[in-house]
N, C-alpha and C positions, 0 to 999 in steps of 0.2 A: 889188104882190106879183106876181112873173113866174110863168110858166106852169110852168117847170120846177120851180118850188118847191112849187107847188100839187100838182104830181103825186105829190110825195112826202109829202103831208099826208093822213091818213085821214080820213074822214067825221066822227070824233069829234074832230078837230083835232089828234091825235097824228101826228108825224111817222112815216111808214114806216121811216125809216132808222134810226131809234132802236133799233127791235128787233134790227135786224141787227148793230148795234153791241154790243149786250147780249150776243146771243149769241156774238158774237166773243170777247168778254171771258170770258165762261164757259168757253169752249173753252181760252182761254189760261190761265185759272186751274186747269183740270183738267190741262191737260199739264204745268202748273208744280207741282201737287200730285204728279202722278206721278214728276216728277223728284225732287222732296225725297223722297217715298217711297223711291224708287230709290237716292237717295243716302244716306238713313238707312239703309237695308237694305244696301247696300254696306258702310258704315262699321262696321255692327253685325258683319258677318262677318269684317272685317278685325280689330276688336277682341277678337272672340272667338277668331281664329286666333291673335292677339297674345298672350292670355291662356292659351290652353292650350298654347302654345309655351313661355310662361314657366313653368308647370307642370311640362311636362317636362324643361325644363333644370335646375330645383329636384330633380327625382326623379332626374336622373342625377348630380347634383353630390352628391346624399345617398348615392348608391350608390357614387361614387368614394370618398367620404370613409370609408364603411364599409369599403369595400377597402383602404383605407390601415391603418386599424385591426386590420383581419384579417391584413393583412401583418406588421404589427409583433408581433402576437401569436404568429404561427406561426414568425417569426424568433426570438422569445424562448424558446419551447418547443423549437425544433430545438437552440438553444445549449445549452440546459440538457441535453437527451437526449445529445448529442454530448459535452459537457463534464463537468461535475459529477457528473451521473448514469452516465456511462460509467465514470468513475474508480470511483465507490461502488460499481458493478455487479461490480468485480473483487474487491471484498472477499468473502471465505468466511466460512461459520458459526463456522469455529473462531477467527476473527480478533474476534470481537464477543461482547459479554456476553450479547446476546439474538439467537439465530438467527432469532427471527420478522420482524426488522427487514429481515434479507437477502431473506425471502419476500416481504414487503410490497414492496419495492423492484421485484424482479422481475416483480411482478403490474402494478404501474404502468408498467412499461416494455412491458407487451403490449397496452396500450390502442391501438385503432384509430383512425386520424386521420380526421376527415372528408373528403369529397372536395371539391376546389375548385370555387367557384363563379364564374363569369366575370361581370363587371357589363356585360352587354349586352343591350339590349332594344329593342323597336319602338315602346314608348310608356310612358306615365307609368307604368300599371298593371304593366307589364312590369319597369320598373326596380323599383318599390316591393316586388314579389315578390322580386327578385334580392337586393335590399337587406335584406330580412327574413333570407334564408337566411344572408346573409354575416354579418349580427350572430349569428345563432344559433352559426354555427361559430365566430366570434370567442370566444362565451361559453365555449365548449367548451375552447378553448385556454387561455382565463383559469383555468378551473376545474381543468384537468389540471395546468397549469404548477404551480399552488399545492399540489396533493396530490402532485405528484411532488418539489416542493423539500422537502417536510415528510418524504417516504419517506427522500431523500437525506441528510436533517439527522439522522434517526433512526439510519441506518446508521453514519455518522459518529460521532455521540454515543456509540454502542454500542462502536464500535471504540475510541475513546478511553477508556470506563470500563474496558474490558479491559486495555488498554495500562497504565492507573495502576494497576490491581489486580495485573498480573504484575510491574511495577516495584517495588510495595510488598512482594512476597513475594520478590523477588530483594534487596531492600535487608535484609529480616529475615535471609535464608539466607545472605548474604555476612558478616555481622557476624563478624569475628576471622579471615576466610579471603581477604583481599586483601593484596596486596603494599604497595599505596599506599590509606591510608586516605582521601585527599582525593577519590577516585573516588566514595565512597560520598556523600560530601557534596555532590558536584555532583549525584547522583543524586536526593537528598532534597530539593533544590532543584527540580529539573524536575517531582517529583511533586506538590508544592505548587502550581507554577505551572501544572500540568495542561497542559503543553507537548509533544505528541507527537514533535516532532522533537527537543527538548533530551532527552526521556526515552530516545529510542532512541539516542541518542549517548552519554549516560551511562550506559546499561545496558550498551553495548559495552565502555565503558571498564572498568567493573565486572567484567564476564565475564573480559575480557583479564587484569586483576589478580588475579583469583583464580586463573585458568590459570597465571600468572606464579609465583604463590606455591606452588601444586600442584607445579609443576615444581622450585622451588628446594626446597622440603621433601623431595620424593623424592630430589633429588640430595644433599641434606645426609644423608638416612637411608643412602642408598647408601654414601656415605663412611664413616660412622658404622659401619656393618656391616662394611666392609672393614678400617678400623682395628681392630675387635674381632676379626675373623678373624685378622689377622696378628699382634695380641697374643697371642690363644688359641694360634696357632702357636708363637710365640716361646716362651711360657711352658712348652708341652708339649716342645719341643726341649731347654730349660734343665734341666727335671726328669728328661728321659732321660738327658742327659750326667751330672747328679749321680749317678743310679742307677748308670750304668755305672763311675763312678769310685771309689763307696764300696762296691763288691762285692768279697767275701773272696779272697784270693790262696792257692792251693793251694800247698802245700811239700813237699819230699821230703827225709828225713833217712836217708842209708845207715846201717848197721851191720856190724860185724866181729866175729866171737868164734871163738877158738881156730883160726885159720889157715882157718876154713872161710868161703865166702862165700855171703851170702844176699843176693837183691836182689827180694824178694817174690815167690820161686818163679818167676821168669822163665827161670832155667836159663842166664842170662848168664855168659860165662867171664870177664867183667871183674870184677876184685876191688872188693870195696866199699871197701876201704880200701888206701891205698897208703902202704907204710911209707916213711919219710923217711931219708935218708943221714947218718950221723953224728949222728943227733939233731938235724939240721936240715932245716928243709923245704926242698923247692926247688920250683922253677917250671918254667921252659922249659928250665932247665940239666940238669933230671933226664934219665938215660938211658931210654931207651924199655923196656918190660918185656920179659922173655924169654918163650918159650913156655910156661915152667910159671906165668906170671902173677907172678912175682917179678922185682924189680929188682936186677939183678947189677952191680955196679961193676967 
């Protein structure tokens, strides 16, 4: 055995170099362990970060989906407010059978819409909070859309009810008062169908036919009165003419006695009787009377 070898051997026979090797191995293992821990630690962080990022993405997506549902709910409500509800709101209490339906619709339209919530946040909790508010607002629109539709329907139904009622009254009152009876038949069919547009059209025709008959009746009455007046006038004129024709005529008969003249005391110098010449009467050939009232030949 060489001297170098012996110098590395301890008195108990163990080589001194083996301890150093063992210590080196421990050091390597320790370093490796630290490295493994570091690697594991680093991987855990990355995994946690990936996990939280996934949760954040899910929360953001849920908020986006809630916003889309909210948008559809808002659009549906706005369409109703600006469309059917606006039309029904123009209907007055006089046009419906029940005025309370008009008041109920007005109250529905006074509802205050919730404020818009934006889907924007910095973390998962923030998105979840915004999602909750958006879903709550979506529920508000769903509820009020339903109640507003009901109010609009109530007003329209009440208007139709009054329309039918008025048409039935018109049908009854127009019996025998129209110029064209077919207009009443058309109105009767529209009432049975409860068709508001058809009722409106038929009602107009019935009213026009009633007006035409009234005008025709008035014209006929006027002509009849004129004919009666003319006939009465003709009869009166004929009666007056008959009375004038049958009135007694006054006559005057002269008298002559003893050569004296009498003319009813008028004092006229004209004789009451003019003697004829030679017993014959004369006409234009008789000579004129003398101053004494006698005719001298």
